[in-house]
C-alpha positions as CSV (number, residue, x, y, z in Angstrom):
1,M,3.3,23.3,-46.2
2,K,1.3,20.5,-47.2
3,L,0.0,21.9,-50.3
4,A,3.5,22.7,-51.7
5,L,4.7,19.4,-50.9
6,N,1.7,17.8,-53.1
7,T,2.2,19.9,-55.7
8,L,6.0,19.4,-55.8
9,I,6.1,16.0,-55.9
10,F,3.1,15.9,-58.6
11,S,5.1,18.3,-60.7
12,L,8.3,16.6,-61.0
13,S,7.1,14.6,-64.2
14,L,6.2,17.8,-65.5
15,L,9.5,19.6,-64.8
16,C,11.1,16.4,-66.5
17,V,9.3,17.1,-69.7
18,F,10.1,20.9,-69.7
19,N,13.8,20.2,-69.0
20,I,14.0,18.0,-72.0
21,V,12.5,20.3,-74.5
22,A,14.0,24.0,-72.7
23,D,16.3,24.4,-75.6
24,A,14.1,23.0,-78.6
25,K,14.1,25.4,-81.4
26,D,11.0,26.9,-82.6
27,T,10.3,25.1,-85.9
28,H,8.0,27.6,-86.9
29,E,10.6,29.7,-89.0
30,V,8.7,33.1,-89.8
31,V,10.2,35.4,-92.6
32,L,8.6,38.8,-92.4
33,T,7.5,40.2,-96.1
34,S,6.8,43.7,-94.9
35,E,8.2,46.2,-97.3
36,L,9.8,48.0,-94.1
37,V,12.3,44.7,-94.1
38,H,13.6,45.8,-97.4
39,F,13.6,49.4,-96.3
40,L,15.7,48.9,-93.1
41,D,17.8,45.7,-94.1
42,G,21.6,46.6,-94.0
43,K,21.0,50.3,-93.5
44,A,22.9,52.2,-91.0
45,L,20.0,53.8,-89.3
46,G,18.1,50.7,-89.8
47,V,18.7,46.8,-89.0
48,N,22.7,46.9,-89.3
49,P,25.5,45.0,-87.9
50,Q,25.3,46.3,-84.5
51,I,21.9,45.9,-84.0
52,I,22.0,42.3,-85.2
53,K,25.0,41.8,-82.8
54,R,22.7,43.3,-79.7
55,M,19.7,41.3,-80.7
56,L,22.0,38.0,-80.6
57,Q,23.2,39.4,-77.4
58,I,20.0,39.9,-75.6
59,R,18.4,36.3,-77.3
60,R,21.2,34.8,-75.6
61,E,20.5,36.2,-72.0
62,I,17.2,35.8,-72.3
63,K,17.3,32.1,-73.1
64,K,19.6,31.6,-70.1
65,I,17.0,33.3,-67.8
66,Q,13.9,31.9,-69.5
67,F,15.3,28.3,-69.5
68,G,18.2,28.2,-67.2
69,E,22.4,28.0,-67.3
70,P,23.4,25.2,-69.1
71,N,25.1,22.6,-66.7
72,K,27.6,19.8,-66.9
73,H,24.9,17.0,-66.8
74,G,23.3,18.4,-69.9
75,G,20.6,19.8,-68.3
76,H,20.0,23.7,-67.4
77,E,20.0,25.1,-63.5
78,G,17.8,28.2,-62.7
79,H,18.5,31.2,-61.2
80,Y,15.3,31.4,-58.8
81,L,15.3,29.4,-55.6
82,F,11.9,27.9,-54.9
83,E,11.1,25.4,-52.4
84,G,14.9,24.4,-52.0
85,A,15.3,24.0,-55.9
86,L,16.8,26.2,-58.5
87,H,14.2,26.8,-61.1
88,S,14.0,28.9,-64.3
89,I,11.2,31.1,-65.7
90,H,9.7,28.2,-67.8
91,S,9.9,25.7,-64.9
92,M,8.4,28.3,-62.9
93,A,5.6,28.5,-65.1
94,A,4.9,25.2,-64.9
95,L,4.9,25.2,-61.5
96,E,2.7,28.1,-61.2
97,S,0.1,26.1,-63.3
98,T,0.6,23.2,-61.0
99,I,-0.2,24.6,-57.9
100,E,-2.7,26.6,-59.0
101,M,-4.8,23.9,-60.5
102,A,-4.1,21.6,-57.2
103,F,-5.3,24.5,-54.9
104,Y,-8.7,25.0,-57.0
105,H,-9.0,21.3,-57.1
106,K,-8.7,20.6,-53.4
107,E,-10.9,23.8,-52.4
108,S,-13.7,22.5,-54.9
109,E,-13.7,19.1,-53.0
110,Y,-13.6,21.1,-49.5
111,L,-16.4,23.3,-50.6
112,K,-18.6,20.1,-51.3
113,N,-18.9,19.9,-47.3
114,K,-17.8,23.2,-46.2
115,S,-19.1,23.0,-42.5
116,R,-17.0,19.9,-42.2
117,H,-14.0,21.1,-43.8
118,Y,-13.9,25.1,-42.6
119,Q,-10.5,24.4,-41.0
120,D,-9.2,22.5,-43.7
121,L,-10.1,25.6,-46.0
122,V,-8.4,27.9,-44.0
123,A,-5.4,25.5,-43.7
124,L,-5.2,25.5,-47.1
125,E,-6.0,29.1,-48.3
126,T,-3.2,30.2,-45.7
127,D,-0.6,27.5,-47.5
128,Y,-1.5,28.7,-50.7
129,N,-1.3,32.4,-49.8
130,A,2.3,31.6,-48.7
131,I,2.9,29.8,-51.6
132,K,2.0,32.9,-53.7
133,S,4.2,35.5,-51.6
134,T,7.3,33.1,-52.5
135,L,6.4,33.2,-56.1
136,K,5.8,36.8,-56.1
137,T,9.3,37.2,-54.7
138,C,10.9,35.1,-57.4
139,L,8.6,36.7,-60.3
140,I,9.8,40.1,-59.1
141,Q,13.6,38.8,-59.4
142,A,13.1,37.4,-63.0
143,R,11.2,40.6,-64.1
144,A,13.5,42.8,-63.0
145,A,16.3,40.4,-64.9
146,V,14.5,40.5,-68.4
147,T,13.8,44.2,-68.0
148,E,17.4,45.0,-67.4
149,K,18.3,43.2,-70.8
150,V,15.6,44.6,-72.9
151,V,14.6,47.9,-71.8
152,P,18.2,49.6,-72.8
153,F,17.5,47.9,-76.4
154,A,13.8,49.4,-76.5
155,K,15.3,53.0,-75.9
156,G,17.9,52.2,-78.4
157,V,15.3,51.7,-81.2
158,R,13.1,54.3,-80.3
159,E,13.5,56.3,-83.1
160,A,12.2,53.4,-84.9
161,K,9.6,52.6,-82.9
162,D,6.8,52.7,-85.1
163,Q,8.5,50.6,-87.8
164,M,9.4,48.0,-85.1
165,I,5.7,47.9,-84.1
166,V,4.7,47.1,-87.8
167,L,7.4,44.2,-88.0
168,I,6.4,43.0,-84.3
169,T,2.7,42.8,-85.6
170,E,3.4,40.8,-88.5
171,S,5.9,38.3,-86.3
172,C,2.9,38.1,-83.6
173,Q,0.4,37.3,-86.4
174,K,2.5,34.6,-88.2
175,H,3.0,32.8,-84.9
176,N,-0.6,33.1,-84.1
177,R,0.2,35.3,-81.5
178,S,-2.8,37.9,-81.9
179,D,-2.8,38.9,-78.0
180,C,1.0,39.1,-78.0
181,F,1.9,41.3,-75.3
182,L,5.2,42.4,-76.7
183,L,3.2,44.3,-79.2
184,K,1.7,46.3,-76.1
185,W,4.8,46.7,-74.9
186,A,6.5,48.1,-77.7
187,D,3.6,50.5,-77.9
188,A,4.2,51.6,-74.2
189,P,4.4,55.3,-73.4
190,K,8.1,56.8,-73.8
191,D,10.2,56.1,-70.7
192,N,7.5,54.1,-69.0
193,E,8.3,50.6,-70.6
194,A,9.6,48.9,-67.2
195,Q,6.9,50.4,-65.5
196,F,4.4,48.9,-68.0
197,F,6.1,45.8,-68.0
198,N,6.1,45.4,-64.2
199,D,2.3,46.4,-64.3
200,H,1.0,43.9,-66.6
201,V,3.3,40.8,-66.4
202,T,2.2,39.6,-63.2
203,T,2.4,35.6,-63.6
204,F,5.6,33.7,-64.7
205,K,3.3,32.1,-67.5
206,A,2.9,35.6,-69.0
207,L,6.7,36.2,-68.7
208,D,7.6,33.0,-70.4
209,Q,5.2,33.9,-73.1
210,F,6.9,37.3,-73.5
211,C,10.4,35.7,-73.5
212,S,9.5,33.6,-76.2
213,D,7.5,36.4,-78.3
214,L,10.6,38.4,-78.3
215,T,13.2,36.0,-79.1
216,N,10.8,34.6,-82.0
217,F,11.0,38.2,-83.1
218,F,14.5,38.6,-83.0
219,D,14.7,35.1,-85.2
220,D,12.4,36.4,-87.4
221,L,13.9,39.9,-88.2
222,M,17.2,38.5,-88.3
223,R,16.1,35.7,-90.9
224,S,14.4,38.5,-92.8
225,C,17.5,40.7,-93.0
226,P,20.0,38.9,-95.6
227,K,22.1,42.3,-96.1
228,A,22.4,42.8,-92.4
229,W,23.3,39.6,-91.5
230,A,25.8,39.2,-94.4
231,Q,27.3,42.6,-92.9
232,F,27.4,41.1,-89.6
233,K,29.3,37.9,-90.7
234,K,31.4,39.8,-92.6
235,M,32.1,42.2,-89.0
236,M,33.0,39.5,-87.1
237,E,35.0,37.8,-89.6
238,D,37.1,41.1,-89.6
239,Q,37.2,41.5,-85.7
240,H,38.8,37.7,-85.6
241,Q,41.2,38.4,-88.3
242,A,42.3,41.6,-86.4
243,N,42.5,39.9,-83.3
244,A,44.8,37.0,-84.8
245,R,47.0,39.5,-86.0
246,R,47.4,41.0,-82.7
247,G,48.0,38.0,-81.3
248,N,50.9,37.0,-83.7
């Protein structure tokens, strides 16, 4: 596919940049100030050590899916095969954008003299549709991997759904993400979270942004709950000491 080859060559420089910044931390450290935080922090039915542990686990797994697994060369290796190379959600989002821009740029050139480039337009459309089909296959795989991690958590905190929506709203606002899909997803009908996610997250760009919004929210909530965080550290220290004693 000529279109795929051209766009992949062009995207190599972009991918180098994305791989370099893949693990860069969000420097916008948000602290949630809602009264709900003080009400939930450290409470057995609120944000407790087990919730902190689960958020850390999900955050770690989502980061691996979003940016790839760290490799021995100091880079990251993705999980999704596209044009002979493994990609992460993040790098696929960059490729998706590059491919789309290249297609519309080439199409606009051909349309200037449509009669002359009729066959070129047909070939271009054929190549583009084939690439989009491959992208969709990768997207379905990536989307399933994300939902596998987050839907059980969403169901686990369903009883506190209204409170979580308030906190997610504050997090999105403070990250200047007023159109944040995470908020819409959190308010999805009961037992329909996975289907709602699949129906609305239809591009790698949207999936990449969802992962960032979710991990940002987890970071914000954990940062804003010092009591729960202290309880979590104590729990882990106690477990470490218990394991050490058993080892002796």
